[in-house]
C-alpha positions as CSV (number, residue, x, y, z in Angstrom):
1,M,-19.6,-10.1,-9.5
2,A,-22.1,-7.6,-8.1
3,I,-23.9,-8.7,-4.8
4,T,-26.9,-6.3,-3.7
5,L,-27.2,-5.9,0.2
6,C,-29.8,-4.3,2.1
7,A,-28.1,-2.5,4.8
8,A,-26.7,1.2,5.1
9,Y,-22.8,0.9,5.2
10,H,-22.3,4.5,5.5
11,C,-24.7,5.3,8.5
12,P,-23.3,4.9,11.9
13,S,-26.8,5.1,13.3
14,T,-27.8,2.1,11.5
15,E,-29.1,-0.6,14.0
16,V,-27.2,-3.6,12.7
17,K,-23.6,-3.0,11.7
18,M,-22.3,-4.6,8.8
19,K,-19.1,-6.9,9.5
20,I,-16.1,-7.3,7.7
21,L,-13.6,-9.6,8.3
22,I,-9.7,-8.7,7.2
23,S,-6.9,-11.0,6.9
24,G,-3.5,-9.8,6.3
25,S,-0.7,-8.6,8.7
26,F,-1.5,-6.2,11.0
27,W,0.8,-3.8,12.7
28,H,0.9,0.0,13.2
29,G,1.6,1.5,10.0
30,S,0.4,-1.5,8.0
31,L,-2.0,-1.3,4.9
32,E,-4.3,-3.8,6.6
33,E,-4.3,-1.8,9.7
34,S,-5.1,1.4,7.7
35,Y,-8.0,-0.5,5.9
36,A,-9.6,-1.8,9.1
37,Q,-9.6,1.7,10.8
38,A,-11.2,3.1,7.6
39,F,-14.1,0.4,7.7
40,E,-14.7,1.5,11.4
41,S,-14.7,4.9,10.6
42,I,-17.4,4.2,8.2
43,G,-19.7,2.3,10.3
44,W,-18.5,-1.1,9.8
45,T,-17.6,-3.7,12.6
46,V,-14.1,-5.0,11.9
47,F,-12.6,-8.4,12.8
48,R,-8.9,-8.7,12.2
49,F,-7.1,-12.1,11.4
50,D,-3.5,-11.6,11.3
51,W,-2.3,-14.4,9.3
52,D,1.3,-13.8,10.0
53,Q,0.9,-13.7,13.7
54,H,-0.8,-17.0,13.5
55,A,1.8,-18.7,11.0
56,Q,4.3,-17.7,13.7
57,S,2.7,-19.0,16.5
58,H,2.6,-22.3,14.6
59,P,4.4,-25.0,16.8
60,L,6.3,-25.8,13.1
61,A,7.4,-22.2,12.8
62,Q,10.9,-22.7,14.2
63,M,11.5,-25.4,11.6
64,A,10.0,-23.7,8.9
65,F,12.9,-21.9,7.2
66,C,14.6,-25.3,6.6
67,E,11.8,-27.2,4.5
68,K,9.4,-26.1,2.4
69,L,7.1,-28.6,3.2
70,L,6.4,-27.5,6.8
71,R,6.0,-23.9,5.7
72,T,3.1,-25.6,3.6
73,R,1.7,-27.2,6.5
74,I,2.0,-24.5,8.4
75,A,-0.1,-22.2,5.8
76,D,-2.6,-25.0,5.8
77,G,-2.7,-25.0,9.7
78,V,-3.7,-21.1,9.4
79,G,-6.1,-21.6,6.4
80,K,-8.3,-23.7,9.1
81,R,-8.0,-21.1,11.8
82,L,-9.2,-18.6,9.1
83,L,-12.4,-20.9,8.1
84,S,-13.1,-21.0,11.9
85,E,-13.1,-17.3,12.3
86,V,-15.2,-17.1,9.4
87,Q,-17.8,-19.4,10.8
88,T,-17.7,-17.7,13.9
89,W,-18.3,-14.1,12.8
90,Q,-20.3,-14.5,9.6
91,P,-19.0,-11.3,8.0
92,D,-20.9,-9.5,5.3
93,L,-17.7,-9.0,3.7
94,L,-14.4,-11.0,3.7
95,L,-11.2,-9.1,2.6
96,I,-8.1,-11.0,2.1
97,I,-4.9,-8.5,1.5
98,K,-2.3,-10.0,-0.5
99,G,-3.2,-13.6,0.4
100,K,0.1,-15.4,-0.7
101,F,-0.5,-18.6,1.2
102,V,-4.0,-18.6,0.9
103,Y,-5.1,-22.0,-0.6
104,P,-8.0,-22.0,-3.1
105,V,-9.7,-24.5,-1.1
106,V,-9.8,-22.4,1.9
107,L,-11.4,-20.0,-0.2
108,R,-14.1,-22.6,-1.9
109,E,-14.7,-23.3,1.8
110,A,-15.3,-19.9,3.2
111,K,-17.9,-19.6,0.3
112,K,-20.0,-22.5,1.4
113,I,-20.1,-20.6,4.7
114,L,-20.5,-17.3,3.2
115,G,-23.0,-18.1,0.4
116,D,-23.7,-14.6,-1.7
117,R,-21.6,-12.6,0.7
118,P,-18.5,-11.9,-1.2
119,I,-14.8,-12.6,-0.7
120,V,-12.4,-9.8,-2.4
121,N,-8.6,-9.5,-2.8
122,F,-6.6,-6.6,-2.6
123,N,-3.1,-6.9,-3.5
124,P,-0.5,-4.0,-2.9
125,D,1.7,-5.9,-5.2
126,S,1.7,-7.6,-8.4
127,P,0.6,-11.0,-8.0
128,W,3.2,-12.0,-11.0
129,E,6.1,-10.2,-9.3
130,R,8.5,-13.2,-8.6
131,E,9.5,-11.8,-5.0
132,N,5.7,-11.5,-4.1
133,S,4.2,-14.4,-5.7
134,S,3.4,-18.1,-5.1
135,S,1.6,-21.1,-6.7
136,R,-1.3,-20.6,-4.2
137,L,-1.6,-17.2,-4.9
138,L,-2.0,-17.6,-8.6
139,R,-4.3,-20.7,-8.3
140,A,-6.6,-18.5,-6.1
141,I,-7.0,-15.8,-8.7
142,P,-10.3,-17.5,-10.0
143,E,-11.8,-18.1,-6.6
144,Y,-12.4,-14.6,-5.1
145,D,-15.6,-12.8,-6.2
146,A,-14.1,-9.7,-6.7
147,H,-10.0,-8.5,-7.2
148,F,-9.1,-4.7,-6.4
149,T,-5.8,-3.5,-7.9
150,W,-3.5,-0.3,-7.7
151,N,-2.4,-0.8,-10.9
152,S,-5.2,-0.5,-13.8
153,H,-2.4,-1.9,-16.1
154,L,-2.8,-5.2,-14.4
155,I,-6.6,-5.7,-14.8
156,S,-6.3,-7.6,-18.1
157,R,-3.8,-9.9,-16.7
158,F,-6.5,-10.8,-13.8
159,L,-9.3,-11.1,-16.2
160,S,-7.2,-13.5,-18.5
161,E,-6.0,-15.4,-15.3
162,G,-9.5,-16.2,-14.4
163,A,-10.7,-13.5,-12.2
164,K,-14.4,-13.0,-12.2
165,S,-14.0,-9.2,-11.6
166,A,-11.1,-6.9,-11.6
167,T,-11.4,-3.1,-10.5
168,Y,-8.5,-0.3,-10.1
169,L,-8.6,1.1,-6.5
170,P,-5.5,3.4,-6.3
171,F,-3.7,3.7,-3.1
172,A,-4.6,6.4,-0.7
173,H,-3.4,8.1,2.6
174,D,-4.1,7.4,6.3
175,P,-4.9,10.7,8.1
176,T,-3.7,9.1,11.2
177,L,0.1,8.5,9.9
178,H,0.3,11.1,6.9
179,F,-0.8,14.4,8.0
180,P,1.1,18.3,7.6
181,V,4.6,18.2,9.3
182,P,5.7,21.8,10.0
183,E,9.2,22.8,8.2
184,R,12.2,22.9,10.4
185,E,13.3,26.3,11.4
186,G,16.5,27.7,9.5
187,K,18.4,26.0,6.7
188,A,17.4,22.3,5.7
189,R,19.5,19.8,6.7
190,F,19.4,17.7,3.7
191,D,18.8,18.8,-0.2
192,A,16.0,15.7,-0.3
193,V,14.8,12.8,1.5
194,F,14.4,9.3,0.5
195,A,12.4,6.5,2.6
196,G,12.6,3.1,0.8
197,T,13.9,-0.2,0.6
198,C,17.3,-0.4,-1.1
199,S,17.5,-2.3,-4.5
200,A,20.2,-2.0,-7.5
201,Q,17.9,0.5,-9.6
202,R,17.7,2.9,-6.6
203,D,21.3,2.5,-5.5
204,K,22.5,3.5,-8.9
205,L,20.0,6.3,-9.7
206,L,20.6,8.2,-6.2
207,S,24.5,7.7,-6.9
208,R,24.0,10.0,-9.7
209,L,23.4,13.0,-7.5
210,V,26.4,14.5,-7.4
211,G,26.7,17.7,-5.4
212,C,23.6,17.0,-3.3
213,K,23.2,15.8,0.2
214,I,20.4,13.2,0.4
215,A,18.9,11.4,3.7
216,I,18.1,7.6,2.9
217,W,16.2,5.7,5.4
218,G,15.3,2.0,4.6
219,N,15.9,-1.6,4.8
220,G,18.7,-3.0,3.0
221,W,20.9,0.0,2.4
222,D,23.9,-1.7,4.4
223,Q,24.5,-3.5,1.0
224,S,24.9,-0.4,-1.1
225,R,27.7,-0.3,-3.1
226,L,27.5,3.3,-4.6
227,V,25.8,5.6,-2.4
228,P,27.7,7.7,-0.1
229,R,27.9,6.0,3.2
230,E,26.9,9.3,5.1
231,W,23.6,9.4,3.4
232,L,22.7,6.6,5.0
233,M,20.3,7.4,8.0
234,G,18.9,3.8,9.3
235,K,16.8,1.2,8.5
236,A,13.0,1.4,7.6
237,V,10.8,3.8,9.5
238,Y,6.7,3.8,9.1
239,G,4.0,5.4,10.1
240,E,4.0,9.1,11.5
241,D,7.7,8.5,12.3
242,S,8.6,8.6,8.5
243,T,6.0,11.4,7.8
244,R,8.2,13.4,10.6
245,L,11.5,12.7,8.6
246,L,10.3,14.4,5.4
247,A,10.5,18.0,7.3
248,L,14.6,17.7,7.1
249,A,14.4,18.7,3.4
250,P,12.1,20.7,0.9
251,V,11.9,17.6,-1.3
252,A,10.8,14.0,-0.9
253,L,11.8,11.5,-3.2
254,N,9.4,8.8,-4.4
255,I,11.3,6.3,-6.6
256,L,9.1,3.8,-8.2
257,R,10.1,0.3,-8.5
258,P,10.0,-1.6,-12.0
259,Q,7.0,-3.5,-10.8
260,N,5.5,0.2,-10.3
261,D,6.4,1.5,-14.0
262,G,3.4,3.3,-15.7
263,S,1.6,3.0,-12.2
264,H,1.9,4.5,-8.6
265,N,2.8,3.5,-5.1
266,M,1.6,4.0,-1.5
267,R,3.9,6.9,-1.7
268,T,2.3,8.6,-4.2
269,F,-0.4,9.8,-2.0
270,E,1.5,9.5,1.3
271,I,4.3,12.0,0.5
272,P,1.6,15.0,-0.6
273,A,-0.6,14.5,2.6
274,T,2.2,15.7,4.6
275,R,2.4,18.8,2.7
276,H,5.6,18.4,1.4
277,A,6.7,18.6,-2.3
278,M,7.1,15.3,-3.9
279,L,9.4,14.5,-6.7
280,T,8.7,11.3,-8.3
281,T,9.3,9.1,-11.1
282,R,7.1,10.3,-14.1
283,S,4.6,7.6,-15.3
284,N,1.3,7.6,-16.7
285,E,-1.2,6.9,-13.9
286,Q,0.5,9.6,-11.7
287,S,0.1,12.3,-14.8
288,L,-3.6,11.5,-14.5
289,L,-3.7,12.0,-10.7
290,F,-1.8,15.2,-10.2
291,A,-0.8,18.2,-12.5
292,E,3.1,18.0,-13.1
293,G,4.9,21.3,-12.2
294,V,1.9,22.3,-9.9
295,E,0.9,19.5,-7.5
296,I,3.8,17.3,-7.8
297,E,7.5,17.1,-9.7
298,C,8.5,14.3,-12.1
299,Y,11.6,13.2,-13.4
300,A,12.4,10.5,-15.9
301,S,16.5,10.6,-16.2
302,P,19.3,10.8,-13.3
303,E,20.1,14.3,-14.7
304,E,16.4,15.8,-14.5
305,L,16.2,14.1,-11.1
306,L,19.1,16.3,-10.1
307,E,18.4,19.1,-11.9
308,K,14.6,19.6,-10.0
309,I,16.2,18.8,-6.6
310,L,18.5,21.7,-7.1
311,A,15.8,23.9,-8.5
312,L,13.6,23.2,-5.7
313,N,16.2,24.0,-3.3
314,R,17.2,27.1,-4.8
315,D,13.5,28.4,-4.8
316,P,12.0,27.3,-1.5
317,D,8.8,29.2,-2.2
318,R,8.2,27.0,-5.2
319,A,8.6,23.9,-3.2
320,R,6.1,25.1,-0.6
321,Q,3.6,26.1,-3.5
322,I,4.0,22.6,-4.8
323,A,3.6,20.9,-1.3
324,L,0.6,23.1,-0.7
325,A,-1.3,22.2,-4.1
326,G,-0.4,18.3,-3.8
327,Y,-1.8,18.6,-0.1
328,E,-5.0,20.1,-1.5
329,R,-5.2,17.4,-4.2
330,V,-5.2,14.6,-1.8
331,R,-6.2,15.5,1.5
332,E,-9.9,13.8,0.6
333,E,-8.0,10.6,-0.8
334,T,-8.0,8.6,2.6
335,Y,-8.7,4.6,2.9
336,A,-12.0,5.6,4.2
337,K,-13.0,7.0,0.6
338,R,-11.3,3.6,-0.9
339,A,-13.6,1.4,1.4
340,R,-16.5,3.3,0.1
341,T,-15.7,3.0,-3.4
342,M,-15.1,-0.8,-2.6
343,L,-18.4,-1.4,-1.1
344,D,-20.1,0.6,-4.0
345,V,-18.4,-1.7,-6.5
346,L,-19.4,-4.7,-4.8
347,G,-23.2,-3.4,-4.9
348,F,-23.7,-2.8,-1.1
349,A,-26.7,-0.7,-0.7
350,K,-26.7,2.8,0.1
């Protein structure tokens, strides 16, 4: 659905600023906050609706963990607050990030308020991945004017589920969070760094890296049964804290989860933006985005992963060349650029 408007979203000098209301979870390092700041940087007025914060402040929130019905009532209450914000701010664009608990009727009521002004969804997960799905999320797909997805392979699925439109929009990096960090002086403390949530797949893969010293940060690794305990550095770190950890090794690992098979993830852009060499799961999308062996390195098996970690540690000059080339490839791939792409697709006049 293309909607033609007549204001200049790219021009900060425009007297009447365009307005966007973004619904999601806002915290330092969240995708929602990165998009909010991106739209502000291109001259839009941004209103933030923190769905999680409203849900947690609901009078029933303390009991919600016991009763599914209570969680539904909380979501209904938050949906009404969102409608109130839409009515108050009258945004030119409503962007809902993820929207796991947004009821379809809320979107229909918002559409009555907004008319031709678009309601858009960007989901950083797959709506059909069990862990991140809900009946509300799936039933709401046809209610949006447009869907944007980081995974090109999901476009046909969106359309088959009733989406009015679905457009590929890759992840990016936020320059305020992901930036070049100088290498540490002297010998690196580790052979590679990995920051990510524990899973059985990642636990098994990393445990195969015999002879390496890996530093791991992320949630759930206290449940690991396979990797050496001395590799576990702590819980998840975000934003610039995560960026600075990469300076502890010449190689940064990016292990795609099953839902990202064939595609990419947020780390795909974030790691090169720090000017560190990325060694990532080989995938079709990443092979289109980067030149393997020049801008990134890839692996398809535990043996190849181990071989390339050791090779990059033996040849630090080559690791630095890959890091620099990867950085040059992604330095312009920011969320401000993605915001402009979103606006172009929606038909906002330049």
